[in-house]
C-alpha positions, 0 to 999 in steps of 0.5 A: 780280974785286974791286971796281973804280972806275967807270973800270976797268969794261970800256970797251965793252958793256952794263952792269947797274945795281942799286938795292939795297933790303932787300926788292927789287933794282931792275935796269936795263940800258943798250945796248952803246953806253952811251947810254940806261939802261932799267928792266928789272925789280924782283927780289923778295928772299926769305929766301935770296939765291940765287934773287935772284942766280940771276935777276940773273945770268940777266939779266946773261948774257942781255944779254951785260953786261960789268959791274955798277954798284951804287948805294951809298946814301951819307948827305947828310953823306958817311957810310955808314950801315946801308943802305950796309953792306947794299949792300956786303954785296950786292956781296960776295955777287955777287962771291962768286958770279961774277967780274964787274966791279962798281963802286959809284955814289953813289945819293943822291937816285936814289929821290927823282929816280925818284919825282919823275918818276913824280909828274910823269907823274901815276902812281898810288900803286900804279903808282909802288910797282910801278916805283920800284925799277927806275926808281931803278936806271935813274937810277943807271946813267944817272948812271954812264954819263953820267959815263963818257961825259964822261971817255972 
């Protein structure tokens, strides 16, 4: 299945949200009713992508997910830089490995929002580093499911 628009994702069922980074992939999931996105884990990316994709698809299958929302880091001036190219490459690697519905979601300020929430919770620097990627993934997924709930 090629990339799809957000509205072309299956209408019901759990989704995974991904915050792609150069060293990690933050992963979040939502309930089948798509009310709440929750952080799941941070997958550490090694030299080879295959083990990271193995873990991602284990989570996808275990949670009976029906699609993936991948954060696309767009610049504030609406251009795409190297991070967006890297996210697109990850999407094509995911799709090359398994035929799943995958949509992009503008992830501008997702990490900043997650960081702000952690600071407000008075999380230590070490705790913030441990949680930031999966919380950013939850921020991305929550934005996408909120949008889907508005238009459906």
